[in-house]
C-alpha positions as CSV (number, residue, x, y, z in Angstrom):
1,M,-5.4,-13.7,15.4
2,R,-1.8,-12.5,15.1
3,I,-1.2,-10.3,12.1
4,E,2.0,-9.0,10.5
5,F,2.4,-6.2,8.0
6,L,4.9,-6.1,5.1
7,T,5.2,-2.8,3.4
8,Q,7.6,-0.1,2.1
9,E,8.9,3.0,3.8
10,D,6.9,5.8,2.2
11,S,6.0,8.8,4.4
12,L,3.8,10.4,1.7
13,Y,1.5,7.6,0.4
14,V,1.8,4.5,2.6
15,L,2.1,6.1,6.1
16,P,-1.6,7.4,6.0
17,F,-2.8,3.8,5.8
18,F,-0.9,2.8,9.0
19,E,-1.8,6.1,10.8
20,E,-5.5,5.3,10.2
21,F,-5.3,1.6,10.9
22,L,-3.4,1.9,14.2
23,R,-5.4,4.9,15.4
24,H,-8.6,2.9,15.1
25,Y,-7.7,-0.7,15.4
26,A,-4.4,-1.1,17.3
27,T,-6.2,-2.4,20.4
28,E,-8.5,-4.7,18.4
29,F,-5.9,-6.8,16.6
30,E,-2.7,-8.3,17.7
31,I,-0.1,-6.8,15.4
32,T,3.2,-8.7,15.9
33,R,5.4,-6.7,13.5
34,I,5.7,-4.2,10.7
35,S,8.4,-5.0,8.2
36,C,9.4,-2.3,5.8
37,C,11.3,-2.6,2.5
38,R,13.1,0.2,0.7
39,A,10.6,2.4,-1.1
40,M,10.0,1.0,-4.6
41,G,12.3,-1.9,-3.9
42,K,15.1,-2.4,-6.4
43,R,14.0,0.4,-8.7
44,S,16.8,2.8,-9.6
45,R,16.6,6.1,-7.7
46,L,17.5,8.0,-10.9
47,Q,14.8,6.2,-12.9
48,L,12.3,6.9,-10.2
49,L,13.1,10.6,-10.1
50,Q,12.8,10.8,-13.8
51,E,9.4,9.1,-13.8
52,L,8.2,11.3,-10.9
53,K,9.3,14.4,-12.8
54,W,7.2,13.3,-15.8
55,L,4.2,12.7,-13.6
56,Y,4.4,15.7,-11.2
57,G,6.4,18.2,-13.2
58,V,9.4,20.0,-11.9
59,T,7.5,22.1,-9.5
60,G,5.4,19.2,-8.2
61,L,8.5,17.0,-7.8
62,G,10.1,19.8,-5.8
63,K,7.1,19.9,-3.5
64,L,7.3,16.1,-3.0
65,L,11.0,16.3,-2.3
66,L,10.5,19.0,0.3
67,Q,7.7,17.0,2.0
68,A,10.0,13.9,2.0
69,A,12.9,15.9,3.5
70,K,10.7,17.4,6.2
71,A,9.4,13.9,7.1
72,K,13.0,12.6,7.3
73,V,14.0,15.3,9.8
74,F,10.8,15.1,11.9
75,S,10.8,11.3,12.0
76,L,13.8,11.5,14.3
77,L,11.7,13.2,17.0
78,P,9.9,11.1,19.7
79,R,6.1,10.7,19.3
80,N,3.5,8.9,21.3
81,R,0.2,7.4,20.2
82,S,-1.7,10.6,21.0
83,S,0.4,12.7,18.6
84,Q,-1.5,14.3,15.7
85,N,1.2,13.8,13.1
86,F,3.8,11.1,12.4
87,Y,6.6,11.2,9.8
88,S,7.6,7.6,9.3
89,I,6.3,4.1,9.7
90,A,9.1,3.4,12.1
91,Q,8.2,6.4,14.3
92,L,4.5,5.3,14.2
93,A,5.3,1.7,15.1
94,H,7.5,2.8,18.0
95,A,4.8,5.0,19.4
96,Y,2.3,2.1,19.4
97,G,4.9,-0.4,20.8
98,I,4.8,-2.5,17.7
99,P,8.1,-4.2,16.6
100,Y,9.5,-2.7,13.4
101,E,12.3,-3.9,11.2
102,H,13.8,-2.9,7.9
103,V,14.1,-5.8,5.4
104,E,15.8,-6.0,2.0
105,N,14.1,-8.6,-0.2
106,P,11.4,-10.5,1.9
107,N,11.9,-13.5,-0.4
108,K,15.4,-14.1,1.0
109,Q,16.0,-17.0,3.3
110,E,16.8,-14.8,6.3
111,F,13.3,-13.2,6.2
112,T,11.4,-16.4,5.5
113,D,13.1,-18.2,8.3
114,A,12.4,-15.4,10.8
115,L,8.7,-15.2,9.6
116,Q,8.4,-18.9,10.2
117,Q,9.7,-18.5,13.7
118,R,7.4,-15.6,14.5
119,S,4.5,-17.6,13.0
120,P,1.9,-14.9,12.5
121,D,-1.5,-16.2,11.5
122,L,-1.9,-13.7,8.7
123,L,0.6,-11.6,6.6
124,I,-0.8,-8.4,5.1
125,S,0.9,-6.6,2.2
126,V,0.4,-2.9,1.9
127,A,2.3,-1.6,-1.1
128,C,5.1,-4.2,-0.7
129,P,7.4,-3.5,-3.6
130,Y,8.4,-7.1,-4.2
131,I,6.5,-10.0,-5.8
132,L,6.3,-12.6,-3.0
133,K,7.3,-16.1,-3.9
134,E,5.3,-19.2,-3.1
135,K,7.6,-20.3,-0.2
136,L,6.9,-17.1,1.7
137,L,3.2,-17.1,0.8
138,G,2.8,-20.6,2.2
139,I,4.1,-19.7,5.7
140,P,1.2,-18.0,7.5
141,P,-1.6,-20.5,8.2
142,R,-4.4,-18.0,7.4
143,G,-2.6,-16.9,4.2
144,C,-1.3,-13.6,2.8
145,I,-3.5,-10.8,1.7
146,N,-2.9,-7.6,-0.2
147,I,-4.8,-4.3,-0.6
148,H,-5.0,-2.9,-4.2
149,H,-6.5,0.5,-4.7
150,A,-8.4,-0.4,-7.8
151,P,-11.1,-2.8,-9.0
152,L,-9.5,-6.1,-10.0
153,P,-9.0,-7.6,-12.4
154,R,-9.6,-4.4,-14.5
155,Y,-6.7,-2.4,-13.1
156,K,-3.8,-4.8,-12.3
157,G,-0.3,-3.5,-11.8
158,M,1.3,-0.2,-10.8
159,M,-0.1,3.2,-10.1
160,P,-3.8,2.1,-10.2
161,T,-5.1,5.5,-8.8
162,F,-3.4,7.3,-11.7
163,W,-4.9,5.0,-14.3
164,Q,-8.4,5.2,-12.9
165,L,-8.3,9.1,-13.0
166,Y,-6.7,8.8,-16.5
167,H,-9.6,6.8,-17.8
168,G,-12.2,9.1,-16.2
169,E,-13.5,6.8,-13.5
170,Q,-15.9,8.5,-11.1
171,Q,-15.3,5.9,-8.4
172,L,-11.9,4.7,-7.1
173,G,-11.9,0.9,-6.5
174,V,-10.4,-0.9,-3.5
175,T,-9.8,-4.7,-3.7
176,I,-8.4,-6.8,-0.8
177,H,-7.4,-10.3,-2.0
178,Y,-5.4,-13.3,-1.2
179,M,-2.0,-13.2,-2.7
180,A,-0.9,-15.8,-5.3
181,A,2.2,-16.5,-7.3
182,K,0.9,-14.2,-10.1
183,V,0.5,-10.5,-9.3
184,D,-3.1,-9.4,-8.4
185,E,-4.6,-12.8,-9.2
186,G,-5.6,-14.2,-5.8
187,D,-9.3,-14.5,-4.9
188,A,-11.0,-11.3,-3.7
189,L,-12.1,-10.9,-0.1
190,L,-13.6,-7.4,-0.5
191,Q,-14.3,-5.0,-3.3
192,E,-15.5,-1.5,-2.5
193,S,-15.4,1.9,-4.1
194,L,-14.7,5.5,-3.0
195,P,-16.2,8.5,-4.9
196,V,-13.7,10.7,-6.6
197,T,-14.1,14.4,-5.7
198,P,-14.2,16.6,-8.8
199,G,-10.9,18.5,-9.2
200,E,-9.1,16.3,-6.6
201,S,-5.4,15.9,-7.3
202,L,-3.8,12.5,-7.7
203,H,-1.7,13.2,-4.6
204,D,-4.7,14.0,-2.3
205,L,-6.8,11.1,-3.7
206,I,-4.0,8.5,-3.1
207,R,-3.7,9.7,0.6
208,R,-7.5,9.7,1.1
209,S,-7.8,6.3,-0.5
210,K,-5.1,4.9,1.8
211,R,-7.0,6.0,4.9
212,H,-10.2,4.5,3.5
213,G,-8.3,1.3,2.7
214,A,-7.4,1.0,6.4
215,H,-11.0,0.6,7.3
216,C,-11.6,-1.8,4.5
217,M,-8.7,-3.9,5.8
218,A,-10.1,-4.0,9.3
219,K,-13.4,-5.4,7.9
220,V,-11.5,-8.2,6.1
221,V,-9.4,-9.1,9.1
222,R,-12.5,-9.2,11.3
223,S,-14.2,-11.5,8.8
224,L,-11.1,-13.8,8.7
225,Q,-10.9,-13.8,12.5
226,A,-14.6,-14.8,12.7
227,N,-14.2,-17.4,9.9
228,S,-16.9,-15.7,8.0
229,A,-14.8,-14.4,5.0
230,V,-16.0,-15.4,1.6
231,A,-13.4,-15.5,-1.2
232,T,-14.5,-14.8,-4.7
233,Q,-12.6,-15.9,-7.8
234,M,-12.0,-13.2,-10.3
235,D,-12.3,-13.5,-14.1
236,H,-8.7,-12.7,-15.1
237,A,-9.6,-13.0,-18.8
238,Q,-11.2,-9.6,-18.4
239,G,-8.2,-8.0,-16.7
240,S,-5.7,-5.4,-17.8
241,Y,-2.2,-4.7,-16.5
242,F,-0.7,-1.2,-16.2
243,T,2.8,0.0,-15.6
244,F,4.3,3.3,-14.3
245,P,3.0,6.0,-16.7
246,R,5.3,7.1,-19.5
247,R,6.1,10.7,-20.3
248,E,3.5,11.0,-23.0
249,E,0.8,9.5,-20.7
250,A,1.7,11.9,-18.0
251,R,1.4,14.8,-20.5
252,E,-2.0,13.5,-21.6
253,F,-3.1,13.3,-18.0
254,R,-2.4,17.0,-17.6
255,R,-3.9,17.8,-21.0
256,R,-7.2,16.3,-19.8
257,G,-7.2,18.9,-17.0
258,L,-6.2,16.4,-14.3
259,R,-3.8,17.4,-11.5
260,A,-1.0,15.3,-10.1
261,I,-0.5,17.5,-7.1
């Protein structure tokens, strides 16, 4: 089965998924392309910096910016698949010989036409920052699937790891589901959980959960490939939708003794 990934360029929180997936499964699955959107899509950079400052604080934001700057510099260096560290998804894809391209809005005609020509069997979204429209969702014959790092339908929307910590969850959920026109509402193909380590920061938990999610995704792709996958309809009447945390919610997060970084 030919699979294609649609994601965003994020060296801190998305790259760990692809490092883990390619390290373990690059030879098992035929990966035809990794297409990367701008991080957070159309979101204003100024707005994003403000929200990250609320969440991580000035010192924490400084640490994130330093890590991102380091990644930008080191991503220019050559790497091969035996390298221990990678600094961008493009660098990682090149090391594994996987075609990589930067895309703007994947719903645009240019991308949908190219996807139709490449004709992957399955399209996998990993933190794609755009809501995919029905025209695009209908192209791959085996459908489009997405990984969401929370139990659905309880934690739909943005920053699910933050909201699970905020509400005191002891287990971090992972849901892999078919994509539908409405966000996080397609049938579930897998639901698992990952124990939260006491005192673990949001930053570390997100990175650990992304690596765990890579193995969950491999299970699902295997089941689809073997035609043994079972899709389960979710009860969306029981769901909740969350957005990026506001300043007061970020303050409450810290007041509860939780660490962002």
